Structures are given as structure tokens and as C-alpha cells.
N, C-alpha and C positions, 0 to 999 in steps of 0.2 A: 065657156072658154073664150078668151080674147085672142083674135088672130094677131100674129106678130108680123110686121112688115120689115123685111131686111132690104137694105139698099143694094143696088147692083154694083156698088163700088168694088166688091171682091172680084168681079169679072174684069174690071179694068186694071187690076194690079195695084190700086191705091192702098196705102197703108194707113193714112189718116188725113184729115183736113180740118179746117177751122171749125166747121159745123160739128164734126165729131168731137173735137176738143171742148166745144161749148156744152154739148150734151153730156159728155163725161163729167165735166166740172159740175153741172147741175145735179147729176146723180150722186156725186160725192158729197156735195153740200147738203142735199136733201137727207142723206143718211144721218147727219148730225142732229136732226130735229126730232128724232124719236123720243118718246117719253116713257118707255118701259114696255108698253104694248101687251098683247095677249099671248101668254106662253102656249096656250092650246093651239092657236093658229100657227105659231112658229114650229111646233112639234110636227105639224103636218107637212112641212116643207122637206123634201128629200135633201140629204147631205150633198149629193152630186146629181147633176143632169148634164150628160154629155152625149153627143151623137155617136152611134156605132159606125164602125167602118169608115171613119173620116178623120182627116186632119182639120182641126178647127181652132178658132180663137177662143180663149177662155179667160175667165176672171176668178179671183179668189175673194170672197166676201166674208168679213168678220162681222158677226151679229152679236151685239151686246145684250145680255139678259141678266140683270142684276150684277153679281160679281163674276159671272162666267162669260166666256166667249165661245161661240160656236162658229165653225168655218163651213162655208158653202162653196162648192165648185160649180161653175156654170160655163158650159161650152156650147157652141152652135156652129155647125159646118156652113150654114148659110149666112152667118154674120160677116158683113164686110168690114165692120169696125168692132172693137172690143166692147164698146158701150152697148151694142146691139145684143151681145151675149149676156150682159148684165141687166138690161132694161126691165124685163118682165119680173125677175125676182126682186129687184130694187123697188119697183112699183108695188109689189105685194107687201114688202116690208114697210113701205111708207103707209100703206092703207091700214096696216096693223099698228102703226105708230111705234115701230121698233127701231132703235138706233142701230146703224150698220156703217161699215166702212169698206169700200172697194179697195183692197190692199194693193192690187196690181193684176197684171195679166200676162199672157204668153200664148203658147200653142200647145195643143194636146193632139197626139196621134193615137187613135183608138183602133186596135186591130183585134176584133173579137175572135177571128179564126186562129190567130196566133196567141190569143189570151195575153196580149201585151198592151201596155199604155205607156207612151213616152211624153214627158212634160218638158218644155223648153221655151226659150225665147223671152220676149218682153212685149209690152204694149206702150205705144206712144200716147194713147188716150188715158190709160191708167198706169203711169210709170210707178215702179216699186219705190217705196220710200225706205232707204236703208238697205237696199239689196233685195233680190228676188227671194220669194218665199215658196219656191217650188217644192221644198221638202215638206211643207205643211200641206200643200195640195196632194202630194204623194201619200201622206198619212190618211187623208180623207179617202182617197181612191183605193188604198189598200183595204180599208174597211168595207167599202161599197162593192169592190170587185175582188173577193177572196179567190185565190187560185190563179190570179193574174200576176204577171211580172210587171211591176210599175217602176219606171226609172225616170230620173230627172237630170237636167243639165241647165246651167245658166247660159250655155252657148246657143248660137243659132237664132234664126228669126223665121 
């Protein structure tokens, strides 16, 4: 397993910077270069990876496999920028030569004790194209977290 390094920007209250924008653009561009890839490797990726008991930055990733699209949700409480929540999964998809698109991002508040997940906000690094798709994130999380109350809003940051 590769160690993930998160910046300390989240401690300083920064929301984005030029370096984050550059890295996010690289991840988005790299997703377009996939050539079909290995379906077996893709099947091993979980639909959602989010931290428990934390408010975190998250991204929604659309993975293209033939005529179908699969959505992956990735969140990380330690991520100072949204691209840090996306980085590991995007690199895995690149190594599998699978086409993907980071659709956008926002925040997720995961409360395991209350069995609730709230999805909201936006990302400056991965702005939504044509409006937030938190409803798609909700569909994924409803499947991964049965018995939870999952809600979403386009409001907040």
C-alpha cells in the first residue's frame, strides 16, 4: 500500500491555491487517456471510501467501462484540497488504463453513531459542470450504507 501525503493546508483554513488547481487539472486530463482497461481490477474498487465520524472533502468520479458508467465516491478527512481525496483512486484508474472523469466535489459529514451522512457544498479544484451531482453521490452512499439517512444539499461549503 502506498502512503498518501496530505498537505497541511486544511489546518490553515485555505480552500484552494494555484498548485491545487494545477494538480486537479492534471487528474482530470489524465482520466481522458484511458483505453478501456481491465474490468477485473475495476471490480475490486469499492463504490465508496469515506472516513467515519468526520466532515471531509469528497469527489465524485465517473468511470467509463464500455457503454456503462460507474460512480465512485472518495472522501478524506485529512485532505486539505479535493484533489487529495481523488488522487489515490485516480492513479489506480490510470494504472488500469481506465477512462474516468472527476465530476466535482463538495463535503460529506459522516456520523456513524447517528447513522447519517450529509452531502453538500462544492469544490474549487473540481467545480461541477452543469450543477452539482450530490444526488448521484447520495445514490451510491444509499447502497453502501443501508440503514443510514443520507441527505444532500447544494448549499453550504
